[in-house]
N, C-alpha and C positions, 0 to 999 in steps of 0.2 A: 504494499500500499504505499503510495507517494503522498506525502503532505505538501500541499501548496500554502505557502505563507500569505495570508490575507491581512495586510497592515494598511488598507485603504489607498495604496498607489500602485496597485498590479493590474497588468492586463489579464485578468483572471479568466474572462470568458473565452478568449481565444486560446489561451494555454490549456484550460480544461477541456476544450472541445478537441484539441490536438491529442491529448492523452486519450480521450474517448475513442477517437479514431483509430488509435493504436491498441485498443483493448486493455488499457492500463486501469488498475483500480487507484483511486485517488479520493482525497477529501481536502476541503478548504478550511482552514482554522486560523484564528489569531491567539489561540490558547497554546501556551508553551507545554502544558501537561498533555494535551491531546496530541500535538505535534511531535512530542517525544516518542509516541508509539510508532511513528512512521519508519519504513525501511529506508527511505530516501526523502530529501527535502528539496522542494523546487522554490526558489526565491525570485519571483517576477518583479518588475518595476518599471514605471513611467513617471516622468517628472523631475524634480530636483532632488539632488543628493542629500542636502541639508534637511529638507522637509521629510525625506524619507527616514533618515536616521532619527530625527525627532520622533517620528511615529513608532519605529521599533523600539526606542528607549521607553517611550510612553507606555507601550504595551508589554514591557519585560521580555521582548523577543531579543534584545541584544545579548544578553548573557546566555540565553537559551541557545542561539545559533553558534556562539562560541563553544559552548559545551558539546553540542551536537556534533560540530566539526571534529571535536576530539575523540567522538565515539568511533570514528572510522567509516561510518555510513556515508554514502555519496551526498552531497550537497551541491546544487547547481544554481548559479545566478544568471538570470537572463536580462540583458540590456541593462537599466539602471541597477537591477539586482546583481549583475557582475560587478559593476563599479562599486557598489557597497561592500564587496568583499575585500577591497583594498584599505590602505591606512588612512587616506584623507582626500578631501576635494577642496577646490577652491570656488566651487559653484555657488553664487550668490552669498559669498562669505565662507570662511573656513569651517570645515566640519570634520570631526574624526569619523572614520568608517569602523567596519568590523575588524580590520587588521588580521584577516584570515589569509591574505596573500600579501607579499611585500610589493609596495609601489604606491604611486599617486594618481589622482584623476585630474586632468588638466583640459583647458578648453582647446579646440582646434584653433591654430594661429590664423587660419585663413590665407596664409602666404606660404608657398613651399620654398625649399632650399635655394631655387633658382630666381626667387622673386615673383613667380607667378601667383596671382590670387585665385582662389577656388571658394566656391559657396559653403556657408555654414548655416544650418546643420548638414551633416552627411546624411543623404536620404536618397536611397535607391539600392540597386543591386551590384555587388562587387564580387569578384572571384577569391575564394579562399586559397591560400599558399600554405601548405602543410610544413611545419618546422619540427618541433619535438613531438615524437609519437605519443598517442593517448588512445585508450580504449574506446573513447568518444568517436574516433575516426575509423575504427574497424570496418572495412569493407566499403568504405565511401570514397569515391574519387573526389578530387578537388573540383569544386563547382561553385556556382554563383548563390549568394545568400542575401537576404534584405536587411539593410541597415537604416536606422533612424536614431541619429544622436548628434550632440554638439560638442561632447567631452569624450576623452580617450584616456586609456590606461597607460601609464608610463612605468614599466616594470622590467624585472630581468628577463634576458632573452630565454633562459631555460624554463621560465613559466609560460612561454607562448608556444602552444601547439600548432595555432593556425593564424595567419595574418592576412590583411587585405592592404590594399594601398588606396589612400585618398589623401592627396597633398604629401603624405608621410605613411610609414608603416603604422598600420592600426592592429593593435592585438585583437584578434576576432575570437579565438578560443584560447582560454588559459587554464591552468590548473597546477595544484601541487597536491599529490597524493589524492584524497577523497574530495577536495575543494575544487570546484570547477566553475567556469563561467564563460558564457557566450554573449558577446557584445551586440550581436545582430538579434533578429527575432526568428528562431528556428520554426515556430508556430505559423510564420508567414512566408517561409522560404521553400515551399513546394516539397518535392521528393527529398531533396537533401536534408532540409530541415526535419522532416518527419524521421528520416533515417538516423539523424543524430539523436533525437529524442528517444528513438527506439533503443539505441545503444545505451542511453542513460537509464532506461528502464531495465534493460538487461543487467546492467551494474547494480540496480536496486535489488535484483533477484539473485544475484551472485552471492556466494558466501565467502568470496575472496576479499581479503582486506587490501584496500588501495594504498 
């Protein structure tokens, strides 16, 4: 059973429908005691980093998510949910994150290394480029996925399983052991996105510690 964290800032409908299409058992909750029963946790998110952390803190979900990560069970953040896994962000003022992954969240500069300007937010389809192997990528070819974001992660290269290019390298899939994140929306990314979610579901059903 996969627990989807409901803290008032998630794209719950599209994520839950994607899990339904894949035949996965899931539930939505903001109750740490209920979520603790899940074999895996999915942390979705849309909106601003600081607002999201305020909500997680108010609901007592911040310490829960940190403890859950220590349990070794799979924890996946999607879009803003991925960004919350990092140490901090400067979006609408400095805010500390969950610090489950090393790195920070910063705004797209809107100008590349050659001085060319590009639009922010990053919105649209970009191709993944695989880097560090991950069970999330098993059996899936490099393909296009759908992004909508104005901020990106700055992290160590060994954390980046897949990247995309939009003005600069964008960490698209990141992980450290059982803590994983996808900057794009897998639930809106066609067959590739569904295959990635299927691999996450498979991890939740596996007895192998990541």
